[in-house]
Structures are given as structure tokens and as C-alpha cells.
C-alpha positions in Angstrom: -79.7 103.5 -22.4 -78.1 101.7 -19.5 -74.6 102.1 -20.9 -75.2 105.9 -21.5 -76.4 106.3 -17.9 -73.4 104.3 -16.7 -71.1 106.8 -18.4 -73.1 109.7 -17.0 -72.9 108.2 -13.5 -69.1 107.7 -13.8 -68.8 111.4 -14.7 -71.1 112.5 -11.8 -69.0 110.4 -9.4 -65.9 112.3 -10.4 -67.8 115.6 -10.0 -68.9 114.6 -6.5 -65.4 113.5 -5.6 -63.9 116.8 -6.7 -66.7 118.9 -5.1 -66.1 117.2 -1.7 -62.3 116.9 -2.0 -61.6 119.4 0.8 -64.3 118.1 3.2 -63.0 115.9 5.9 -65.4 112.9 5.5 -65.4 109.6 3.8 -67.7 109.5 0.6 -69.5 106.2 0.7 -71.5 105.2 -2.4 -74.8 103.4 -1.7 -77.0 101.1 -3.7 -76.7 101.4 -7.5 -73.7 103.7 -7.5 -71.9 101.4 -5.2 -72.6 98.3 -7.4 -71.3 100.2 -10.4 -68.2 101.5 -8.8 -67.3 98.2 -7.2 -68.1 96.2 -10.3 -70.7 94.0 -8.5 -73.2 91.7 -10.2 -76.3 94.0 -9.8 -74.6 96.7 -11.9 -74.9 95.6 -15.5 -78.0 97.1 -17.2 -79.0 99.1 -14.2 -80.9 102.4 -14.7 -80.3 105.4 -12.3 -82.7 108.0 -11.0 -80.2 109.5 -8.6 -76.9 108.9 -6.8 -76.9 108.0 -3.1 -73.9 108.8 -0.9 -73.3 108.6 2.8 -71.0 110.9 4.7 -70.0 111.6 8.3 -73.0 113.1 10.1 -70.8 115.7 11.8 -69.8 117.0 8.3 -73.3 117.3 6.8 -73.3 121.1 6.7 -69.9 121.2 5.1 -70.9 118.6 2.6 -74.1 120.5 1.7 -72.2 123.7 1.4 -69.5 122.2 -0.9 -72.1 120.6 -3.1 -74.0 123.9 -3.3 -70.9 125.6 -4.4 -70.5 123.0 -7.1 -74.0 123.6 -8.4 -76.3 121.2 -6.5 -79.2 122.8 -4.7 -82.0 121.4 -2.6 -85.3 120.9 -4.4 -87.5 121.0 -1.3 -89.1 124.4 -1.0 -91.7 123.7 1.7 -90.3 124.6 5.2 -92.0 121.8 7.0 -90.8 119.1 4.5 -87.2 120.6 4.7 -87.3 120.4 8.5 -88.8 116.9 8.3 -85.7 115.7 6.3 -83.2 117.4 8.6 -84.7 116.4 11.9 -86.2 113.0 11.4 -84.7 111.4 8.4 -81.4 109.8 7.6 -80.7 112.1 4.6 -80.8 115.7 3.5 -83.5 116.9 1.1 -82.6 115.7 -2.4 -80.1 117.9 -4.3 -80.3 118.6 -8.1 -77.6 120.1 -10.2 -78.7 123.4 -11.7 -77.1 122.7 -15.1 -76.9 118.9 -15.6 -80.1 118.0 -13.7 -78.3 115.1 -11.9 -79.7 114.3 -8.4 -77.9 113.3 -5.2 -79.3 111.9 -2.0 -76.9 112.6 0.9 -77.2 110.2 3.8 -75.6 110.1 7.2 -76.8 106.5 7.9 -79.0 103.9 6.3 -82.2 104.1 8.4 -84.1 107.1 10.0 -82.9 107.9 13.5 -86.5 107.7 14.7 -86.9 104.2 13.1 -87.4 100.9 15.1 -84.3 99.8 13.2 -82.2 102.9 13.8 -78.5 102.3 12.8 -75.6 104.5 14.0 -73.9 105.6 10.8 -70.5 105.9 12.5 -70.5 102.1 13.0 -70.9 101.6 9.3 -68.1 104.0 8.5 -65.7 101.9 10.6 -65.9 99.1 8.1 -66.1 100.8 4.7 -63.9 99.6 1.8 -62.1 101.9 -0.6 -62.9 101.6 -4.3 -59.5 101.3 -6.1 -60.6 102.8 -9.4 -62.3 105.8 -7.7 -60.0 107.8 -5.5 -61.6 109.0 -2.2 -64.7 107.0 -2.8 -65.7 103.9 -0.7 -68.6 101.4 -0.4 -70.1 99.6 2.6 -68.6 96.3 3.8 -70.3 93.3 2.1 -72.5 92.4 5.1 -73.5 96.0 5.6 -74.3 96.3 1.9 -76.7 93.4 2.1 -78.3 94.7 5.3 -78.8 98.1 3.8 -80.6 96.6 0.8 -82.8 94.5 3.1 -83.6 97.4 5.4 -84.4 99.7 2.5 -86.8 97.2 0.9 -88.7 96.2 4.0 -88.8 99.5 5.7 -89.2 102.2 3.0 -92.3 100.7 1.5 -91.1 101.2 -2.2 -92.5 97.9 -3.4 -92.7 99.1 -7.0 -89.0 98.3 -7.0 -89.4 95.2 -4.9 -88.5 92.6 -7.5 -85.5 94.5 -8.6 -84.3 94.9 -4.9 -84.8 91.2 -4.3 -82.8 90.4 -7.4 -80.0 92.7 -6.2 -80.1 90.9 -2.8 -79.9 87.5 -4.5 -76.9 88.6 -6.7 -75.1 90.0 -3.6 -75.7 86.9 -1.6 -74.4 84.6 -4.4 -71.4 86.9 -5.0 -70.3 87.5 -1.4 -71.4 84.0 -0.3 -68.4 82.5 -2.0 -66.3 83.9 0.9 -66.3 81.4 3.8 -66.6 84.2 6.4 -69.5 86.0 4.7 -72.6 84.3 6.2 -71.3 84.2 9.8 -70.3 87.8 9.5 -73.7 88.8 8.0 -75.6 87.1 10.8 -73.3 88.6 13.5 -73.6 92.1 11.9 -77.4 91.8 11.8 -77.4 91.3 15.5 -74.9 94.1 16.2 -77.0 96.6 14.2 -80.4 95.3 15.2 -81.5 94.4 11.7 -82.4 90.8 12.3 -86.1 91.2 11.2 -85.4 92.9 7.8 -82.8 90.4 7.0 -85.1 87.5 8.0 -87.8 88.8 5.5 -85.2 89.3 2.8 -83.8 85.8 3.1 -87.3 84.2 3.1 -88.2 85.9 -0.2 -84.9 85.4 -1.8 -85.2 81.7 -1.2 -88.8 81.7 -2.3 -88.1 83.4 -5.6 -84.5 82.3 -6.4 -83.9 79.2 -4.3 -80.9 80.9 -2.7 -80.4 79.9 0.9 -77.9 80.2 3.7 -75.4 77.3 4.1 -76.8 74.4 6.1 -74.6 75.1 9.1 -76.1 78.6 9.4 -79.8 77.6 9.0 -80.5 77.6 12.7 -79.2 81.1 13.1 -81.3 82.2 10.1 -84.5 80.8 11.6 -83.7 82.6 14.9 -83.6 86.0 13.2 -87.3 86.5 13.7 -88.9 84.3 16.4 -92.5 85.4 15.8 -94.2 82.9 13.5 -97.4 84.9 13.1 -95.4 88.0 12.0 -93.4 85.9 9.6 -96.6 84.4 8.1 -98.3 87.7 7.8 -95.3 89.3 6.1 -94.9 86.4 3.8 -98.5 86.7 2.7 -98.4 90.5 2.3 -95.1 90.5 0.4 -96.1 87.6 -1.9 -99.1 89.7 -3.0 -97.4 93.1 -3.0 -94.4 92.0 -5.1 -96.6 90.8 -7.9 -96.1 93.1 -11.0 -98.9 95.7 -11.4 -100.2 94.2 -14.7 -103.6 92.6 -15.4 -102.0 89.3 -16.3 -100.5 88.8 -12.8 -101.8 91.5 -10.4 -103.8 89.5 -7.8 -107.0 90.8 -6.2 -105.3 91.5 -2.9 -102.1 93.1 -4.3 -103.2 96.7 -4.0 -104.4 96.1 -0.4 -101.1 94.4 0.5 -99.1 97.3 -0.9 -101.3 99.7 1.0 -100.9 97.9 4.3 -97.1 97.6 3.8 -96.9 101.3 3.0 -98.7 102.1 6.3 -96.3 99.6 8.1 -93.3 101.4 6.6 -94.4 104.6 8.2 -95.2 102.9 11.5 -91.6 101.5 11.6 -89.9 104.8 10.7 -91.5 107.0 13.3 -92.8 106.6 16.9 -96.6 107.0 17.2 -96.7 110.6 18.4 -94.4 111.8 15.6 -96.3 109.8 13.0 -99.6 111.2 14.1 -98.2 114.8 14.0 -96.6 114.2 10.6 -99.6 112.6 8.9 -101.9 115.3 10.3 -99.6 118.1 9.1 -99.3 116.5 5.6 -103.1 116.2 5.4 -103.5 119.8 6.3 -100.9 120.8 3.7 -102.8 118.8 1.1 -106.1 120.5 2.0 -104.5 123.9 1.9 -102.9 123.1 -1.5 -106.3 122.0 -2.9 -107.9 125.1 -1.5 -105.4 127.4 -3.2 -105.7 125.5 -6.5 -109.5 125.8 -6.4 -109.2 129.6 -5.6 -106.9 130.1 -8.6 -109.3 128.1 -10.9 -112.2 130.3 -9.7 -110.2 133.5 -10.4 -109.4 132.3 -13.9 -113.0 131.5 -14.6 
């Protein structure tokens, strides 16, 4: 199944490249697609739900138009949700191909602009690396790739993929860590982009699970990434519980609570309080309206 999906992804990458051939923007592969195209250790055996790409924010409309012309259309039909993506998020609404059913997430950076850890996408584009076997396609620089993985795990709240994401991080750290300049560059880049805290959490749990640690000469800088011991302790406890597989043989009594608290934390990090309150209130109203409409239809049928 993984090999079949790999072949399908390779085909989709070529379709994306051809669809965006005339748009003046880099096409940067993210996460699983980047690992596959660059031949990185997390790629073998990986399964794909979608393909993530990043483009120049100034060319978002041109990119969306070109993909629409090639058969990818937005799946989001609710006007509020569509506006939520376009105004507050770091990506367009997900696009699905009308014939093949393949999905693309088009990003302009790696974290929401409203996030506590907002990252200017143009700074990432300055250091991208071309993929030799895929013309016009690029991937993030090694340090940026690791930071993206860390920020995605510890801000998005998708902890059902948590162990996979930590395994990806471990593989990337072992692979890139063979370069003498990687660890100093990673720590410098975390400071430049303001991603010290997500990186600190990532390194704590990679070391806990896989015994992979920074070189001894960089340990002082690693400890300085997050200088709040209470926050480190709380996150360590929450993540230790949340990352346990959801199975009766290993799911602890506090796992569901920890996942819920981290989900709330992810929203708190992504949006300032006034926007978060508005967004949650609007979503609750939409849910109530949807339930009311469903009950009305059920009554009519009866």
C-alpha cells in the first residue's frame, strides 16, 4: 500500500509542477511529500492523506487559479470557514482534484499569522533547496524542516499522529546531525524564527523516547531554549500521557484529559484571545444551527 501511494504521490507531484509551471513562485514540498522527494529517512513506508506545498504568499491567488484550471477545487463550502482559512490561517482551504480525488494543502508559511509562533514565510523561502530529481520543486532547509515538524506537532494539537511525528523528528535529527554545522544552525534558526519553545519540547521527547540528544557542546544552548521549568514540567507530563496510543493495553487514565488540554492549548497558541473567543462562539452557533436543521428534516420525514 505504501509503495502504491508512493507511485501516486510521484505522479501528483508532476501534475502539480505542470499546473504551476507558469506561476512565478517556488513550489516547496512540506512534510511527507518533502521526505519522499528528497529521499529522507522518514519516507519509506509512509502513507499519505494529502500533499502539502508552500508558495510565495504574494502568488496565492495565481496558484489557486492555476490549480483550479488543472482540476483542483476547494472543498470548503461554508463562507465563514472559507474566510477563516484565508484571513487567519497559514494555508488555503484544502483542494481536492475533481477526477483523481487527490488533496493538496497550499501553505504560504508554516504557522498561522495570528499564532504566538508566527513565522514569515519569505524567510523560509530564502533558504529552500532544490530537489534534483524533481524540476521546479524544492524543500525547506534542514533546520527549517526540523523546526516545521516541531511547530506542527506542538502547536496544531494533532496528537493522534504524535508518535509518528516524533519518529520523523528523530530520523531527521540523526540524518542531518551528521553534518557538523547542523546543530548550531538549528539552534540559531530557532532563535531567528522565534521557535525555541516548540523545539525545546520536541528535543525533550525525542530524547525520552529514542535517546537522541544534541551534541554535548550544544547542551547548554538546548537547555536555554525554554527557561520556564514549570512549563517544561507541565508539558512533559501532558505529552507523556497524550502520546500514549489509544488502546486499552496502554491508554492511561489521564490520556484523554491530557489530549483535551493540549487541544485547547493549541487553539490558545494559534489565535489571540479576542479572535479565539469569536471563532469558538461562531463555531458553536454553527453547530447548533446544523443540529436544528437536521432535527427539522428528521421531523419532516417522520
